BAFI-3210 file (N, C-alpha, C; in Angstrom, 3 decimals, decimal comma, padded with zeros to 6 digits):
// residues 326
n [1|2|3|4|5|6|7|8|9|10|11|12|13|14|15|16|17|18|19|20|21|22|23|24|25|26|27|28|29|30|31|32|33|34|35|36|37|38|39|40|41|42|43|44|45|46|47|48|49|50|51|52|53|54|55|56|57|58|59|60|61|62|63|64|65|66|67|68|69|70|71|72|73|74|75|76|77|78|79|80|81|82|83|84|85|86|87|88|89|90|91|92|93|94|95|96|97|98|99|100|101|102|103|104|105|106|107|108|109|110|111|112|113|114|115|116|117|118|119|120|121|122|123|124|125|126|127|128|129|130|131|132|133|134|135|136|137|138|139|140|141|142|143|144|145|146|147|148|149|150|151|152|153|154|155|156|157|158|159|160|161|162|163|164|165|166|167|168|169|170|171|172|173|174|175|176|177|178|179|180|181|182|183|184|185|186|187|188|189|190|191|192|193|194|195|196|197|198|199|200|201|202|203|204|205|206|207|208|209|210|211|212|213|214|215|216|217|218|219|220|221|222|223|224|225|226|227|228|229|230|231|232|233|234|235|236|237|238|239|240|241|242|243|244|245|246|247|248|249|250|251|252|253|254|255|256|257|258|259|260|261|262|263|264|265|266|267|268|269|270|271|272|273|274|275|276|277|278|279|280|281|282|283|284|285|286|287|288|289|290|291|292|293|294|295|296|297|298|299|300|301|302|303|304|305|306|307|308|309|310|311|312|313|314|315|316|317|318|319|320|321|322|323|324|325|326]
n.u [000,948|000,379|001,989|002,937|005,901|008,076|011,173|012,997|013,288|012,482|011,871|008,593|008,414|010,775|011,680|009,636|008,606|007,072|005,891|005,845|004,370|004,489|001,127|-001,159|-001,668|-004,035|-006,544|-006,383|-007,829|-010,383|-009,618|-009,549|-009,328|-008,956|-010,035|-008,549|-010,331|-010,057|-007,932|-005,693|-003,717|-002,381|-001,351|-000,353|000,662|003,052|004,427|004,929|006,308|008,514|009,815|009,476|007,744|009,812|009,309|007,621|007,502|008,715|010,970|011,154|007,890|004,681|002,801|-000,092|-002,815|-005,554|-008,238|-010,463|-012,276|-013,197|-014,476|-012,693|-012,476|-012,497|-011,688|-011,401|-014,334|-015,025|-017,927|-020,099|-021,521|-019,866|-018,403|-018,064|-018,810|-018,232|-015,643|-013,738|-010,609|-009,141|-006,428|-003,746|-001,336|-000,567|-002,317|-001,876|-001,814|-002,748|-004,196|-005,157|-004,507|-005,721|-007,014|-010,580|-011,852|-011,035|-012,235|-014,497|-017,870|-018,742|-021,602|-024,171|-024,758|-022,895|-020,586|-017,594|-015,277|-015,986|-016,092|-013,530|-012,054|-012,856|-011,684|-009,347|-009,356|-012,178|-013,194|-010,906|-011,721|-014,328|-014,323|-012,631|-014,246|-016,291|-015,549|-014,150|-015,691|-017,905|-020,606|-020,878|-018,492|-017,588|-015,635|-013,267|-010,382|-008,599|-005,803|-004,072|-006,119|-007,210|-006,795|-007,924|-009,215|-009,431|-011,222|-013,392|-013,347|-014,896|-017,016|-018,187|-018,000|-019,849|-022,206|-022,559|-023,085|-020,876|-018,707|-015,556|-012,195|-009,868|-006,414|-003,879|-001,484|-001,135|-000,428|-000,026|-003,128|-004,480|-006,721|-009,578|-012,172|-014,717|-015,695|-017,627|-018,121|-016,349|-015,163|-013,017|-010,294|-006,892|-003,722|-000,480|001,640|001,206|002,138|001,784|000,032|-000,455|-001,341|-003,794|-004,874|-004,959|-007,083|-009,427|-009,950|-010,186|-010,300|-010,444|-009,283|-008,990|-011,495|-011,122|-008,070|-007,500|-004,905|-002,524|-000,012|002,132|005,398|006,504|003,939|002,045|002,760|002,254|-000,419|-001,167|-000,437|-002,746|-004,670|-007,156|-006,884|-008,323|-008,548|-008,490|-005,920|-005,522|-003,472|-002,481|-001,110|001,928|002,630|004,356|006,987|008,385|008,513|006,338|006,965|008,839|007,500|004,750|004,262|004,925|003,243|001,835|-000,829|-003,192|-004,525|-002,635|-003,766|-002,682|-003,794|-004,115|-005,315|-004,688|-004,662|-007,128|-008,465|-007,190|-007,616|-009,261|-009,230|-010,153|-013,179|-014,874|-015,231|-017,169|-019,232|-018,032|-017,490|-019,901|-021,472|-019,675|-020,438|-022,931|-022,673|-021,432|-023,270|-025,078|-023,920|-021,723|-018,573|-017,026|-014,446|-012,256|-011,979|-008,936|-006,120|-007,030|-005,440|-003,664|-002,688|-000,075|001,069|001,620|004,056|005,474|003,626|004,098|006,729|006,701|006,258|004,740|003,528|000,565|-000,886|-003,896|-006,271|-007,071|-007,477|-005,387|-006,651|-006,538|-006,226|-006,310|-006,232|-005,338]
n.v [-001,450|002,504|004,824|007,869|008,538|009,503|009,253|009,994|012,443|016,125|019,046|018,866|018,924|018,386|015,607|013,954|011,344|009,296|006,173|002,543|000,192|-002,664|-004,042|-003,749|-006,964|-009,168|-008,517|-008,851|-010,085|-008,102|-006,106|-003,974|-003,506|-000,411|001,223|004,095|007,171|009,578|012,477|014,685|017,632|018,630|021,214|019,528|017,115|018,216|019,195|016,705|015,136|016,917|016,098|017,057|015,333|013,629|011,689|009,746|009,423|007,433|006,773|004,912|006,812|006,958|009,526|011,812|012,562|013,135|011,936|010,106|007,025|003,848|000,753|-002,274|-004,645|-007,201|-008,298|-011,214|-011,078|-008,454|-006,721|-007,955|-005,924|-003,635|-003,777|-001,896|000,230|003,907|005,672|007,527|006,978|006,465|007,249|007,089|008,268|007,739|007,838|008,935|006,855|003,908|002,276|001,616|-000,560|-001,124|-000,958|-001,628|-000,475|002,091|003,142|005,791|006,043|007,543|009,860|009,278|011,489|013,219|014,575|012,739|014,979|016,813|015,276|014,670|016,723|016,658|015,878|017,079|019,938|021,106|019,083|019,921|022,684|022,174|020,912|022,361|024,886|023,964|023,114|025,130|027,617|028,301|029,445|032,981|033,580|036,008|037,840|036,844|035,850|035,143|033,736|033,583|034,231|034,074|031,542|028,322|026,961|028,883|030,447|028,295|028,256|031,003|030,985|029,055|030,437|032,655|031,608|031,187|033,511|034,998|037,587|037,491|038,874|038,938|037,715|038,224|037,857|039,709|039,244|039,928|039,924|038,217|037,159|037,460|035,342|035,767|038,821|039,965|038,238|038,870|041,062|042,841|042,982|042,358|043,113|041,775|043,196|045,692|048,926|049,742|047,694|046,174|048,010|048,599|045,944|045,614|047,812|046,883|044,617|045,398|046,776|044,588|042,242|039,230|036,755|034,493|032,767|031,556|030,071|029,175|030,163|030,646|031,757|035,065|036,382|034,917|035,223|037,796|037,784|036,312|037,946|039,933|038,430|037,646|037,573|035,599|034,132|031,667|030,619|028,952|027,069|025,633|025,080|025,692|027,425|029,538|028,353|028,748|028,518|029,422|032,390|031,931|033,326|033,037|030,551|030,896|031,026|033,388|035,678|034,720|031,151|028,371|026,384|023,450|022,405|019,278|017,662|014,986|013,820|013,317|012,058|009,450|008,216|005,208|003,157|004,154|003,889|005,695|007,675|007,920|009,034|011,309|012,857|013,247|015,732|017,415|016,103|016,775|019,762|020,057|018,923|020,696|022,904|023,945|024,850|024,081|023,230|025,390|024,029|023,588|023,033|019,801|016,761|013,991|011,062|010,681|012,726|014,224|014,603|016,232|018,487|019,761|020,478|022,481|025,789|028,328|030,491|032,101|029,513|028,335|029,437|027,544|024,004|021,344|018,801|015,204|012,546|009,559|007,260|007,815]
n.w [000,168|-000,504|001,577|003,445|005,172|007,655|008,213|010,134|012,713|012,160|010,065|008,241|005,601|004,601|005,638|004,797|003,003|-000,012|-000,124|-001,116|000,823|002,817|003,162|005,897|008,483|008,720|010,804|014,225|017,542|018,460|016,935|013,899|010,432|008,593|005,788|004,381|003,652|003,453|004,589|006,553|006,906|010,135|012,566|014,833|013,661|012,237|014,677|015,933|014,317|014,108|016,445|018,927|020,648|021,859|023,730|023,326|020,646|017,870|015,224|012,082|010,975|010,429|009,802|010,563|012,237|011,861|010,157|008,011|007,742|006,080|007,562|006,672|007,455|010,255|013,274|015,347|018,073|017,254|016,797|013,705|012,197|012,372|009,934|007,003|008,122|008,565|010,087|012,741|012,940|015,734|018,188|017,784|015,296|011,888|009,711|007,193|005,190|003,018|004,474|007,644|010,326|013,788|017,094|017,866|019,449|019,388|017,106|015,901|015,438|012,808|011,844|009,484|008,071|007,932|005,957|004,381|003,893|006,002|008,456|008,318|009,520|012,289|014,607|015,989|016,235|016,266|018,629|020,849|021,239|022,039|024,279|025,894|026,384|027,245|030,031|030,903|030,943|032,424|034,161|035,066|033,852|032,005|030,662|028,014|026,335|023,471|021,940|018,731|017,476|014,589|013,769|012,786|014,998|016,715|015,615|015,814|019,154|019,164|017,895|019,688|021,917|021,494|021,346|023,953|024,831|025,362|024,062|022,637|023,354|020,934|020,034|017,443|014,828|012,889|010,171|006,764|004,812|006,167|008,957|011,565|010,750|011,263|012,087|013,472|015,564|017,448|019,977|020,076|018,226|018,326|016,938|017,294|015,706|015,662|017,071|020,282|020,937|023,082|025,309|023,941|024,245|026,963|027,407|026,127|027,566|030,114|033,227|035,529|034,120|032,422|032,546|031,417|029,814|026,514|025,221|022,722|021,917|023,353|024,369|024,417|023,846|025,108|027,526|028,112|027,502|029,499|031,778|031,497|032,726|035,049|038,623|040,175|037,786|035,091|033,334|030,131|028,966|025,651|023,466|021,421|019,401|019,059|019,008|021,450|025,082|027,828|029,870|032,619|034,894|034,775|036,076|038,847|040,954|041,434|040,442|037,581|037,509|036,060|033,467|031,864|029,165|027,281|024,785|024,413|026,910|027,668|025,383|025,374|027,531|029,334|027,291|024,900|024,888|025,694|023,711|021,544|022,947|023,824|021,312|020,630|021,068|019,058|016,542|016,458|016,267|013,810|011,922|012,192|010,771|011,981|013,623|011,265|009,050|006,818|003,410|001,716|-000,784|-002,614|-002,628|-003,783|-001,743|-002,843|-003,813|-001,662|-000,324|-002,198|-002,622|000,324|-000,152|-001,590|-002,810|-000,390|-001,070|-002,652|-002,280|-001,664|000,745|003,510|004,922|003,735|002,169|002,056|-000,264|000,252|-001,488|-003,694]
ca.u [-000,089|001,038|002,108|003,848|006,763|009,016|012,339|013,696|012,379|012,835|010,657|007,601|008,726|012,180|011,540|008,336|008,679|005,786|006,771|005,225|005,022|003,492|-000,335|-001,640|-002,025|-005,359|-006,980|-006,466|-009,049|-010,866|-008,954|-010,317|-008,342|-009,797|-009,346|-008,630|-010,897|-009,778|-006,780|-005,595|-002,435|-002,770|000,121|-000,007|001,679|004,161|005,039|005,329|007,459|009,651|010,658|009,140|007,545|010,589|009,321|006,483|007,543|009,773|011,135|010,204|006,786|003,478|001,982|-001,623|-003,686|-006,838|-008,789|-012,095|-012,294|-014,198|-013,914|-013,112|-011,955|-012,775|-011,066|-012,384|-014,616|-015,493|-019,556|-020,055|-021,932|-018,708|-018,058|-018,731|-019,034|-017,310|-015,264|-012,566|-009,693|-008,082|-005,292|-002,604|-001,133|-000,678|-003,487|-001,655|-001,578|-004,305|-005,148|-004,645|-005,005|-006,178|-008,080|-011,781|-012,468|-010,432|-012,972|-015,642|-018,552|-019,409|-023,075|-024,351|-025,042|-021,957|-019,592|-016,063|-014,928|-016,684|-015,795|-012,276|-011,861|-013,933|-011,033|-008,573|-009,573|-013,400|-012,928|-010,302|-012,658|-015,750|-014,007|-012,289|-015,323|-017,271|-014,574|-013,456|-016,391|-019,322|-021,650|-020,069|-017,504|-017,888|-014,206|-012,442|-009,196|-008,207|-004,475|-004,177|-007,529|-007,270|-006,519|-009,082|-009,380|-009,776|-012,611|-014,274|-013,575|-015,524|-018,483|-018,761|-018,267|-020,720|-023,450|-023,147|-023,296|-019,679|-017,996|-014,366|-011,167|-008,861|-005,449|-003,538|-000,119|-001,184|-000,117|-001,276|-004,092|-005,008|-007,698|-010,666|-013,118|-015,952|-015,310|-018,755|-018,086|-015,218|-015,504|-011,679|-009,175|-005,658|-002,445|000,687|002,727|001,148|002,531|000,903|-001,259|-000,521|-002,061|-005,244|-005,588|-005,582|-008,281|-010,364|-010,074|-010,751|-009,176|-010,353|-008,595|-009,810|-011,716|-010,549|-007,731|-006,966|-003,625|-001,718|001,005|002,925|006,260|006,049|002,609|001,436|003,340|001,450|-001,760|-001,346|-000,347|-004,022|-005,862|-007,205|-006,000|-008,841|-009,201|-007,393|-005,156|-005,499|-002,379|-003,320|-000,301|002,981|002,685|005,638|007,867|008,759|007,828|005,821|007,904|008,678|006,941|003,576|004,077|005,565|002,283|001,313|-001,655|-003,854|-004,150|-002,494|-004,174|-002,185|-005,085|-003,665|-006,076|-004,306|-005,008|-008,724|-008,709|-006,379|-008,025|-010,138|-009,130|-011,344|-014,439|-015,828|-015,079|-018,587|-020,223|-017,018|-017,586|-021,545|-021,654|-019,000|-021,105|-023,930|-022,153|-021,138|-024,360|-025,574|-022,949|-020,965|-017,279|-016,482|-013,254|-012,052|-011,003|-008,043|-006,186|-007,347|-004,387|-003,578|-001,402|000,982|001,393|001,925|005,612|005,933|002,939|004,489|007,801|006,393|006,093|003,723|003,056|-000,354|-001,534|-005,411|-006,522|-007,603|-006,595|-005,420|-007,675|-005,682|-007,188|-005,192|-006,163|-004,454]
ca.v [-000,178|003,610|005,304|008,907|008,116|010,227|008,285|010,781|013,790|017,139|019,678|017,745|018,982|017,730|014,224|012,887|010,527|008,649|005,057|001,572|-000,370|-003,862|-003,388|-004,413|-007,881|-009,408|-007,988|-009,803|-010,348|-006,933|-005,023|-003,721|-002,809|000,532|001,906|005,559|007,869|011,340|012,927|016,139|018,020|019,525|021,474|018,679|016,283|019,020|019,154|015,168|014,953|017,626|015,540|017,806|014,500|012,287|010,437|009,091|009,477|006,882|006,577|005,934|006,931|007,477|010,798|011,763|012,343|013,604|011,319|009,440|005,792|002,576|-000,415|-003,464|-006,082|-007,097|-009,628|-011,983|-010,232|-007,218|-007,195|-007,522|-004,784|-002,755|-004,056|-000,903|001,709|005,032|005,670|008,114|006,025|007,461|006,745|006,991|008,849|006,732|008,290|009,106|005,708|003,509|001,223|001,255|-001,334|-000,427|-001,734|-001,359|000,576|003,350|003,764|006,484|005,603|008,916|009,693|008,936|012,650|014,145|013,964|012,622|016,331|017,631|014,260|014,517|017,657|016,493|015,641|018,108|021,388|020,977|018,210|020,820|024,099|021,859|020,472|023,178|025,856|023,511|022,938|026,433|028,725|028,156|030,605|033,820|033,667|036,913|038,205|035,855|036,203|034,044|034,117|032,936|034,091|033,777|030,153|027,493|026,631|030,453|030,463|027,538|028,840|032,315|030,257|028,207|031,360|033,719|031,106|031,372|035,216|035,628|037,933|037,243|039,530|038,057|038,355|037,887|038,237|040,537|038,819|040,829|039,179|037,253|038,082|036,600|034,765|036,429|040,111|040,463|037,356|039,559|042,491|043,648|041,926|043,363|042,630|041,987|043,614|047,367|049,706|049,949|046,552|045,931|048,799|048,348|045,099|045,935|048,897|046,012|043,350|046,074|046,765|043,555|041,309|038,436|035,451|033,077|033,116|030,679|030,226|028,144|030,635|030,787|032,844|036,626|036,782|034,221|035,900|039,062|037,426|035,839|039,111|040,316|037,603|038,130|036,789|034,459|033,913|030,741|030,671|027,808|026,942|024,200|024,892|026,483|028,017|030,513|027,604|029,270|028,408|030,735|032,744|031,245|034,082|032,439|029,364|031,107|031,107|034,706|035,591|033,666|029,662|028,098|025,052|022,854|021,395|018,324|016,679|013,528|013,226|013,137|010,922|008,257|007,258|004,346|002,464|004,647|003,401|006,772|008,122|008,158|010,227|012,674|013,179|013,466|017,387|017,495|016,202|017,721|021,031|019,838|018,874|022,083|023,875|024,641|023,983|023,874|023,937|025,657|023,130|024,378|022,116|018,564|016,356|012,632|011,052|010,472|014,001|015,113|015,308|017,282|019,388|020,249|020,892|023,550|027,106|028,268|031,712|031,897|028,455|028,204|029,196|026,612|022,961|020,303|017,479|014,229|011,542|008,516|006,010|008,085]
ca.w [000,144|-000,358|002,865|003,394|006,127|008,105|008,566|011,179|012,884|011,207|009,330|007,812|004,324|004,679|006,212|004,340|001,730|000,062|-000,902|-001,327|002,193|003,209|003,810|007,470|008,662|009,135|011,851|015,462|018,417|018,809|015,812|012,529|009,185|008,176|004,390|004,576|002,673|003,874|005,747|006,359|007,694|011,206|013,249|015,491|012,954|011,902|015,964|016,180|013,256|014,279|017,621|020,144|021,570|021,895|024,673|022,877|019,146|017,347|013,834|011,188|011,539|009,572|010,660|010,569|013,288|011,372|009,063|007,996|006,733|006,480|008,121|005,441|007,775|011,416|013,823|016,420|019,027|016,671|016,071|012,295|011,813|012,247|008,460|005,928|008,854|008,429|011,339|012,734|013,468|016,638|019,075|017,051|014,122|010,782|008,921|006,027|004,608|002,614|005,317|009,071|011,576|014,825|017,931|017,157|020,261|018,979|016,107|016,556|014,303|011,619|011,433|007,920|007,602|008,000|004,926|004,458|004,154|007,087|009,315|008,705|010,425|013,541|015,497|016,868|016,748|017,219|020,164|021,656|021,295|022,766|025,531|026,931|026,645|028,343|031,210|031,659|030,791|033,087|034,437|035,820|033,029|030,939|030,033|027,431|025,360|022,758|021,367|017,560|016,905|013,150|013,348|012,626|016,528|017,191|014,876|016,725|020,238|018,860|017,658|020,870|023,105|021,407|021,531|025,455|025,248|025,517|023,034|023,126|022,521|019,971|019,605|016,063|014,682|011,762|008,959|005,697|004,113|007,296|009,969|011,791|009,827|011,142|012,740|014,264|016,932|018,436|020,446|019,706|017,623|018,463|016,200|017,795|014,899|015,525|018,103|021,449|021,039|024,800|025,772|023,307|024,700|028,198|027,590|025,454|028,527|031,311|034,796|036,161|033,556|031,815|033,301|030,979|028,471|025,680|024,705|022,035|021,326|024,520|024,328|025,045|023,438|025,609|028,746|027,952|027,875|031,281|032,948|031,894|033,115|036,553|039,655|040,242|036,572|034,271|031,526|029,816|027,843|024,862|022,346|021,489|018,165|018,896|019,637|022,760|026,348|028,567|030,851|034,397|035,981|034,670|036,818|040,139|041,840|041,531|039,154|037,377|037,709|034,755|033,285|030,702|028,463|026,402|024,334|024,264|028,107|027,792|024,498|025,529|028,968|028,974|025,815|023,712|024,984|026,025|022,661|021,056|023,855|023,834|019,935|020,025|020,718|018,060|015,424|016,398|015,947|012,474|011,094|012,079|010,137|012,926|013,563|010,209|008,645|005,571|002,724|000,585|-001,818|-002,663|-003,162|-003,651|-001,014|-003,730|-003,928|-000,390|-000,221|-003,191|-002,446|001,277|-000,411|-002,949|-002,281|000,350|-001,635|-003,752|-001,884|-001,287|002,170|004,126|005,265|003,029|002,246|001,296|-000,795|000,304|-002,100|-005,216]
c.u [000,843|000,989|003,225|004,565|007,671|009,842|013,144|013,248|013,137|011,602|009,696|007,994|010,027|012,100|010,896|008,830|007,421|006,378|005,580|005,535|004,075|002,153|-000,387|-001,858|-003,151|-005,430|-006,971|-007,860|-009,091|-010,220|-009,726|-009,096|-009,596|-009,275|-009,777|-009,236|-010,588|-008,903|-006,397|-004,545|-002,696|-001,184|000,439|001,083|002,785|005,075|005,472|006,329|008,844|010,608|010,326|008,632|008,342|010,608|008,277|006,127|008,573|009,561|011,691|008,813|005,961|002,967|000,561|-002,336|-005,169|-007,347|-010,083|-011,944|-013,177|-013,997|-014,042|-012,868|-012,042|-012,313|-011,910|-012,912|-015,236|-016,989|-019,281|-020,527|-021,048|-018,280|-018,813|-018,814|-017,886|-016,893|-013,816|-011,446|-008,588|-007,095|-004,334|-002,668|-001,616|-001,763|-003,390|-000,950|-002,894|-004,952|-004,305|-005,454|-004,907|-006,968|-009,598|-012,419|-011,961|-011,193|-014,255|-016,524|-018,855|-020,567|-023,043|-024,409|-024,063|-020,734|-018,179|-015,466|-015,153|-016,010|-014,328|-011,322|-012,413|-013,001|-010,375|-008,817|-011,276|-013,604|-012,432|-011,388|-013,859|-015,590|-013,667|-013,054|-016,155|-016,657|-014,168|-014,471|-017,741|-019,987|-020,607|-018,904|-017,916|-016,880|-013,390|-011,465|-008,625|-006,873|-004,806|-005,606|-007,736|-007,265|-007,791|-009,928|-009,789|-011,007|-013,765|-014,598|-014,607|-016,877|-018,945|-019,167|-019,448|-022,254|-023,882|-023,066|-022,231|-018,919|-016,397|-013,365|-010,209|-007,283|-004,485|-001,991|-000,217|-000,584|-000,986|-001,656|-004,376|-005,609|-008,624|-011,544|-014,575|-016,024|-016,303|-018,968|-017,017|-015,387|-014,443|-011,009|-007,736|-004,322|-001,462|001,856|002,493|001,643|001,410|-000,212|-001,508|-001,435|-003,514|-005,821|-005,774|-006,743|-009,455|-010,829|-010,735|-009,709|-009,081|-009,230|-009,526|-009,889|-011,054|-009,467|-007,317|-006,012|-002,839|-000,729|002,212|004,111|006,019|004,942|001,849|001,441|002,386|000,058|-002,165|-001,202|-001,768|-005,114|-006,138|-006,993|-006,659|-009,274|-008,310|-007,174|-004,853|-004,537|-002,303|-002,142|000,834|003,501|004,096|007,076|008,847|008,029|007,265|006,845|007,775|007,687|005,373|003,214|004,848|004,380|001,517|-000,008|-002,642|-003,560|-003,841|-003,004|-003,479|-003,268|-004,222|-004,873|-005,891|-004,675|-006,307|-009,095|-008,167|-006,799|-008,908|-010,319|-010,032|-012,708|-015,326|-015,976|-016,182|-019,424|-019,349|-017,513|-018,941|-021,775|-020,864|-019,831|-022,512|-023,960|-022,025|-022,304|-025,275|-025,128|-022,158|-019,546|-016,675|-015,048|-012,894|-011,339|-010,103|-007,929|-006,433|-006,190|-004,299|-002,791|-000,353|001,765|001,613|003,006|005,589|005,118|003,608|005,927|007,801|006,210|004,724|002,822|001,878|-001,146|-003,158|-005,568|-007,065|-006,907|-006,510|-006,105|-006,785|-006,455|-005,963|-005,093|-005,859|-003,130]
c.v [001,249|004,349|006,678|008,636|009,091|009,573|008,879|011,864|014,900|017,816|018,774|017,965|018,600|016,228|013,461|012,712|009,716|007,530|003,680|000,839|-001,772|-003,132|-004,107|-005,988|-008,091|-008,994|-009,031|-009,480|-008,266|-005,683|-005,152|-003,280|-001,692|001,361|003,357|006,336|009,172|011,472|014,108|016,102|018,775|020,096|020,693|017,544|016,789|018,916|017,842|014,894|015,704|016,797|016,025|016,514|013,435|011,365|009,472|008,815|008,564|006,720|005,344|005,675|007,210|008,576|010,748|011,371|012,469|012,319|010,526|008,229|004,697|001,479|-001,596|-004,681|-006,136|-008,363|-010,132|-011,069|-009,083|-007,463|-006,951|-006,553|-003,456|-002,460|-002,713|000,330|002,598|005,318|006,863|007,113|006,725|006,592|006,485|007,797|007,696|006,765|008,407|007,954|005,217|002,957|001,405|000,190|-000,811|-001,456|-001,044|-000,127|002,065|004,020|004,627|006,680|007,273|008,798|009,888|010,569|013,783|013,687|013,660|014,100|016,968|016,820|014,274|015,482|017,623|016,530|016,679|019,441|021,552|020,401|019,213|021,846|023,346|021,766|021,477|024,684|025,164|023,338|024,274|027,686|028,384|029,403|031,625|034,104|034,775|037,451|037,297|036,404|035,133|034,344|033,320|033,086|033,829|032,449|029,217|027,201|028,026|030,787|029,618|028,061|030,339|031,853|029,738|029,273|032,387|032,678|030,800|032,711|036,009|035,876|038,093|038,339|038,602|038,671|037,828|038,418|039,631|040,188|039,403|039,366|038,228|037,916|037,041|036,252|035,341|037,592|040,351|039,168|037,809|040,843|043,037|042,391|042,775|042,441|042,902|042,896|045,366|047,838|049,840|048,892|046,236|046,978|048,862|047,074|045,038|046,899|047,599|044,862|044,149|045,919|045,473|042,454|040,169|037,036|034,220|033,485|031,883|030,686|029,198|028,727|030,399|031,968|034,160|036,976|036,259|034,759|037,176|039,110|037,214|037,092|040,039|039,707|038,027|037,242|035,712|033,892|032,447|031,130|029,248|027,649|025,431|024,260|025,901|026,799|028,637|029,377|027,999|029,177|029,359|030,962|032,173|032,103|033,360|031,193|029,586|031,179|032,257|034,892|034,901|031,975|029,445|026,592|024,622|022,106|020,661|017,522|015,369|012,868|012,712|012,012|009,440|007,257|006,504|003,683|003,118|004,510|004,518|007,584|008,701|009,245|011,513|013,259|013,589|014,904|018,003|017,615|016,739|019,278|021,069|019,785|019,941|023,113|024,583|024,056|023,617|024,401|024,378|024,432|024,015|023,411|020,705|017,746|014,587|012,287|010,727|011,561|014,909|015,503|016,244|018,605|020,362|020,724|022,211|025,037|027,373|029,725|031,212|030,365|029,170|028,558|028,145|024,861|022,255|019,143|016,311|013,184|010,282|007,679|006,519|008,759]
c.w [000,113|001,018|002,784|004,743|006,444|008,640|009,981|011,486|012,260|010,743|008,479|006,218|003,819|004,843|005,356|003,065|001,353|-000,739|-000,804|000,063|002,292|003,929|004,910|007,186|008,754|010,504|013,004|016,299|018,700|017,858|014,419|011,558|008,586|006,675|004,490|003,368|002,676|004,754|005,728|007,395|008,992|011,912|013,972|015,110|012,601|013,484|016,233|015,460|013,454|015,591|018,755|021,171|021,797|022,513|024,201|021,474|018,653|015,816|013,041|011,433|010,095|010,180|010,330|011,634|013,052|010,380|009,369|007,220|006,763|006,990|007,067|006,381|009,418|012,104|014,893|017,589|018,749|016,362|014,148|011,766|011,783|010,498|007,538|006,987|008,868|009,887|011,311|013,591|014,277|017,515|018,902|015,958|012,813|010,045|007,462|005,148|004,058|003,284|006,575|009,888|012,796|015,836|017,415|018,561|020,255|017,785|016,313|015,085|013,909|011,499|009,971|007,200|007,659|006,895|005,306|004,758|005,384|008,373|009,526|009,437|011,676|014,550|016,364|017,438|017,132|018,529|021,033|022,095|022,299|024,323|026,486|027,158|027,578|029,729|031,770|031,435|031,184|033,408|035,438|034,788|031,753|029,934|029,312|026,698|024,727|021,914|019,953|017,186|015,244|012,829|013,396|014,246|017,226|016,639|015,618|017,801|020,099|018,610|018,880|022,122|022,954|021,605|023,232|025,806|025,698|024,332|023,273|022,500|021,934|019,840|018,146|015,803|013,726|010,601|007,799|005,267|004,843|008,477|010,629|010,930|010,058|012,308|013,680|015,515|017,678|018,947|020,192|019,222|017,530|017,912|016,849|017,140|014,995|016,967|018,972|021,590|022,482|025,405|025,227|024,194|026,205|028,298|027,082|026,717|029,621|032,411|035,268|035,714|032,867|032,586|032,849|029,863|027,842|024,837|024,066|021,412|022,336|024,303|024,960|024,826|024,740|027,195|028,979|028,239|029,468|032,040|032,676|032,194|034,389|037,454|040,065|038,829|036,061|033,075|031,507|028,452|026,855|023,774|022,344|020,122|017,924|018,876|020,975|023,985|026,860|029,399|032,214|035,157|035,762|035,567|038,662|041,134|041,918|040,283|038,981|037,453|036,125|034,386|031,738|030,164|027,407|025,933|024,248|025,489|027,914|026,714|024,851|026,718|028,234|027,897|024,885|023,825|025,258|024,608|021,907|021,825|023,763|022,484|019,755|019,914|019,535|016,716|015,143|015,907|014,315|011,499|011,020|011,256|010,956|013,141|012,441|009,679|007,221|004,535|001,663|-000,461|-001,432|-003,415|-003,002|-002,462|-001,709|-004,041|-002,914|-000,042|-000,964|-002,747|-000,751|001,017|-001,270|-002,030|-001,569|-000,126|-002,680|-003,415|-001,624|000,140|002,334|004,299|003,858|003,259|001,099|000,788|-000,506|-000,481|-003,717|-004,818]
res [m|l|a|a|v|a|d|s|p|g|r|l|a|d|v|l|t|i|r|d|v|d|g|p|a|a|p|g|a|g|e|v|v|v|r|m|l|a|a|t|v|n|p|s|d|e|v|s|v|s|g|a|y|g|s|r|t|s|f|p|m|v|p|g|f|e|g|v|g|v|v|e|a|v|g|p|g|v|p|g|r|a|l|g|r|r|v|l|p|l|g|s|a|e|n|w|q|q|y|k|r|l|g|h|s|w|c|v|p|v|p|d|d|v|p|d|e|v|a|c|f|a|y|i|n|p|l|t|a|t|l|m|v|d|r|f|c|g|p|g|v|r|e|v|v|v|t|a|a|g|s|a|i|g|r|h|l|a|e|l|l|t|e|r|g|i|t|p|v|g|i|v|r|g|t|p|g|r|g|v|a|d|a|a|r|w|r|a|v|i|a|t|n|e|p|g|w|r|e|r|l|r|a|a|v|g|p|r|g|a|d|v|t|f|d|c|v|g|g|a|v|g|g|d|a|f|a|l|t|a|g|g|g|v|f|v|h|y|g|l|l|s|g|t|p|l|p|a|a|c|f|t|g|g|g|a|r|v|e|l|f|r|l|r|d|t|v|q|k|d|g|g|r|h|l|p|a|l|f|a|p|v|f|d|n|l|r|r|g|r|l|h|t|a|v|g|p|r|i|g|l|g|e|l|a|d|h|l|k|g|p|t|t|g|r|r|a|g|k|i|l|i|d|p|q|r]
***
């Protein structure tokens, strides 16, 4: 079968190759083989391939945390009705290949009315945003700050927050040609490349500070957002797009409480048996037209390595949609 393989840690565009590999063996007890229908590229794939998670990443590896497929073979102990069912195959990477063998408990059934190109993006950003808003934005939360507000997950957070009557303040880098998807969902959007942005952020948040800050940037920007989170508030740190850790002052015990949110911690518990219930609100939002991800280039798996090596200027906005079967 065709697979995308990273033989060593490094930049995804530099270390990824497409090759023919042995297909999966027949599924064992409790296992299935899934034929992949669609997959995509998420920043978490780039981080994993970079070697940042060295303690739990070994090479060579097949990346790809997000994707949707159909169950083509079942092992002993797996109900026959699982055959032909579309699923999200979770619990590991390895979605950038034509077939994936895994435990049936890690397969989340996809509702019939959610298309492949929507289900493909149901995992990392929509589930993270749903879990974080549910966990940290209960009654009484009014002031919320979101870093990387122009990102896909920033858009999802704004959708979920405005449903709760919370209009967040967003922080963006100010990259030319990029901004928030729906300005009406934001009370203010502050660009960090503009002089005086910290003062404007302080004015937007108010003297008390933010009740909750969602940060996936870290570094100096994360530190500035932390400083403007209320003393009794919560600073939710769930990513490191800057590549730089938060300042040590964020962890010295003064100011807001820092919560490190890792989607993996929630997904990996209980052997996957809790996953269908976890995804129920995500699928409900997707079928109502919410938490959708803009689709950019559509490419075959065989083209993926060359596409990632190509120039980034002039590419269509949106996430890559990979067809693993070509």
